[in-house]
C-alpha positions as CSV (number, residue, x, y, z in Angstrom):
1,M,114.3,114.1,80.2
2,L,114.7,111.2,82.7
3,L,111.7,109.8,84.4
4,S,112.3,107.7,87.5
5,R,110.7,104.2,87.8
6,R,108.9,105.4,90.8
7,T,107.0,108.2,89.2
8,A,106.0,105.9,86.2
9,L,104.7,103.2,88.3
10,A,102.8,105.5,90.7
11,A,101.2,106.9,87.6
12,G,100.2,103.5,86.4
13,G,98.9,102.6,89.9
14,A,96.8,105.7,90.0
15,L,94.9,105.0,86.7
16,S,94.3,101.4,88.2
17,L,92.9,102.8,91.6
18,C,90.9,105.4,89.9
19,A,89.4,103.2,87.3
20,A,88.5,100.5,89.8
21,A,86.7,103.0,91.8
22,R,84.3,104.2,89.1
23,P,81.4,101.9,88.2
24,A,80.8,101.2,84.7
25,R,78.5,102.9,82.7
26,A,77.5,103.7,79.1
27,Q,79.4,106.5,78.1
28,A,81.1,107.4,81.5
29,P,82.4,110.7,82.2
30,A,86.4,110.9,81.9
31,I,88.4,110.1,84.8
32,K,90.3,113.4,85.7
33,L,93.7,113.1,87.2
34,G,95.7,116.0,88.6
35,V,99.5,116.1,89.2
36,L,100.2,118.6,91.9
37,S,104.0,119.1,91.8
38,D,107.0,121.3,92.5
39,M,107.4,122.6,88.6
40,S,109.8,125.4,89.7
41,G,111.6,124.7,92.9
42,P,114.0,122.4,94.8
43,Y,111.9,119.3,93.9
44,S,111.3,120.1,90.3
45,D,114.2,117.8,89.0
46,N,113.0,114.6,90.6
47,T,109.1,115.3,90.2
48,G,108.0,118.3,88.4
49,Q,107.5,117.9,84.7
50,G,108.8,114.4,84.9
51,S,105.8,113.3,87.0
52,V,103.4,115.0,84.2
53,V,105.2,113.1,81.4
54,A,105.1,109.9,83.5
55,A,101.4,110.3,83.9
56,R,100.6,111.0,80.4
57,M,102.8,107.9,79.3
58,A,100.7,105.7,81.8
59,I,97.5,106.9,80.5
60,E,98.6,105.9,77.0
61,D,99.4,102.7,78.2
62,F,96.3,102.3,80.2
63,T,93.5,103.7,77.6
64,R,95.3,101.6,74.8
65,T,94.2,98.4,76.3
66,R,91.1,100.1,77.7
67,P,89.6,102.3,74.9
68,G,86.3,102.7,76.5
69,I,87.8,104.5,79.4
70,R,88.6,108.1,79.2
71,V,91.4,109.6,81.2
72,E,92.2,113.6,81.4
73,L,95.2,115.1,82.8
74,I,96.0,118.5,84.2
75,S,99.1,119.5,86.4
76,A,99.8,122.7,88.5
77,D,102.9,124.1,90.4
78,N,102.6,123.9,94.2
79,Q,105.7,126.2,94.4
80,N,106.6,124.1,97.1
81,R,104.1,125.9,99.6
82,A,101.5,123.8,101.6
83,D,99.0,127.0,101.4
84,V,99.3,127.3,97.5
85,G,98.9,123.5,97.1
86,M,96.0,123.4,99.4
87,S,94.3,126.0,97.3
88,I,94.9,124.2,94.1
89,A,93.6,120.8,95.5
90,R,90.4,122.4,96.8
91,S,89.6,124.1,93.5
92,W,90.4,120.7,91.6
93,Y,88.2,118.9,93.6
94,D,85.4,121.4,94.1
95,R,85.5,122.9,90.6
96,E,87.5,121.0,88.2
97,G,86.1,117.6,88.9
98,V,89.4,115.8,89.5
99,D,89.2,112.4,90.8
100,C,92.7,111.8,91.8
101,I,95.6,113.8,92.8
102,L,99.0,112.7,92.3
103,D,102.8,113.1,93.1
104,V,102.6,115.9,95.9
105,P,106.4,116.0,96.9
106,L,105.8,118.0,100.0
107,S,105.1,116.3,103.2
108,A,103.2,119.4,104.8
109,L,100.8,119.7,101.7
110,A,100.0,115.7,101.8
111,L,99.4,115.9,105.6
112,A,97.1,118.8,104.9
113,M,95.4,117.3,102.1
114,G,94.4,114.1,104.0
115,E,91.1,115.7,105.5
116,V,90.2,117.1,102.4
117,V,90.7,114.1,100.3
118,R,88.5,112.2,102.8
119,E,85.8,114.8,103.2
120,K,85.4,114.9,99.3
121,N,85.6,111.3,99.1
122,K,88.3,111.7,96.4
123,V,91.6,109.9,96.0
124,A,95.3,111.1,96.5
125,L,98.3,108.9,95.5
126,Y,101.5,110.5,97.2
127,T,104.7,109.6,95.8
128,G,107.0,112.4,96.7
129,P,106.7,113.2,100.4
130,A,108.3,111.4,102.9
131,A,106.8,111.9,106.4
132,S,106.0,108.6,108.0
133,D,103.0,110.2,109.6
134,L,101.2,109.8,106.2
135,T,101.0,106.0,106.9
136,G,101.0,106.4,110.9
137,R,98.9,108.9,112.7
138,A,97.7,110.8,109.5
139,C,96.9,107.5,107.5
140,G,93.4,107.7,105.9
141,P,91.1,105.5,103.7
142,N,91.6,107.9,100.4
143,H,95.1,108.3,100.0
144,I,98.2,106.1,99.5
145,H,101.8,106.9,100.5
146,W,103.8,105.1,98.0
147,T,107.6,104.8,97.9
148,Y,110.1,105.9,100.8
149,D,109.4,107.5,104.2
150,T,111.1,108.7,106.9
151,W,110.7,105.6,109.0
152,A,112.7,103.4,106.2
153,L,115.4,106.2,106.3
154,A,115.5,106.2,109.8
155,H,115.8,102.7,110.6
156,G,118.1,101.9,107.9
157,T,120.4,104.7,108.8
158,G,120.1,105.1,112.6
159,T,120.0,101.5,113.5
160,A,123.2,100.6,111.1
161,L,125.2,103.7,112.4
162,V,124.7,102.9,116.2
163,Q,125.8,99.4,115.6
164,E,128.9,100.4,113.7
165,G,129.8,102.8,116.9
166,G,128.2,106.0,116.0
167,D,126.1,105.9,119.1
168,T,125.9,109.8,120.1
169,W,123.7,111.8,117.6
170,F,123.3,115.5,117.3
171,F,120.5,116.9,114.7
172,L,120.4,119.8,112.4
173,T,116.7,119.6,111.4
174,A,115.1,121.2,108.4
175,D,112.1,123.1,110.2
176,Y,109.3,121.6,108.1
177,A,107.3,118.3,108.1
178,F,109.9,116.0,106.7
179,G,112.8,117.3,108.8
180,Q,110.7,116.9,111.9
181,A,109.5,113.4,111.1
182,L,113.3,112.5,109.9
183,E,114.5,113.8,113.5
184,R,111.6,111.9,115.6
185,D,111.9,108.8,113.5
186,T,115.9,108.7,113.5
187,G,116.0,109.8,117.3
188,G,113.6,106.8,118.3
189,F,116.0,104.2,116.2
190,V,119.2,105.6,117.6
191,T,117.7,105.3,121.1
192,A,116.3,101.7,120.8
193,A,119.7,100.8,119.3
194,G,121.5,101.9,122.5
195,G,122.8,105.3,121.3
196,R,121.7,108.8,122.5
């Protein structure tokens, strides 16, 4: 199984973030992490079980140098559906004692989780979704949107192609949060560069 550097870095970052948020105590409870990923659908090859394995490896590395901190890991398949993912996230925060949810390769789910993460005063580390709204209008104090987003994709591609003469654009847009954000962001950069 091939693990992406992004997944391994994200898992390590989550451990550090969750550990820093937890005050030191004698026999502190375990930090509980949940990898909420697409285990069986279109994103399962670049997230899914690879994200779970990367999180386990990060936990092993982290606890080897900090043996006094216990870390538990659970995982679930969001089935590439925001409603299923939200149900799992709420259950994890309310009943399972999860401190931090990782991965979430679905922009619609990450956007929906923002309010729950804030309300429960928990943490989410998004490494899979790409809608720039996660660091824009839906930015919040309890989640981190790590890696790429539609702003970066749109800026690089839209601006460069207009400068190369591709000044007339038509969009066939995937009708979900990522597709809508990518069209909006790319359209803005195309127009700003003189295209239409």
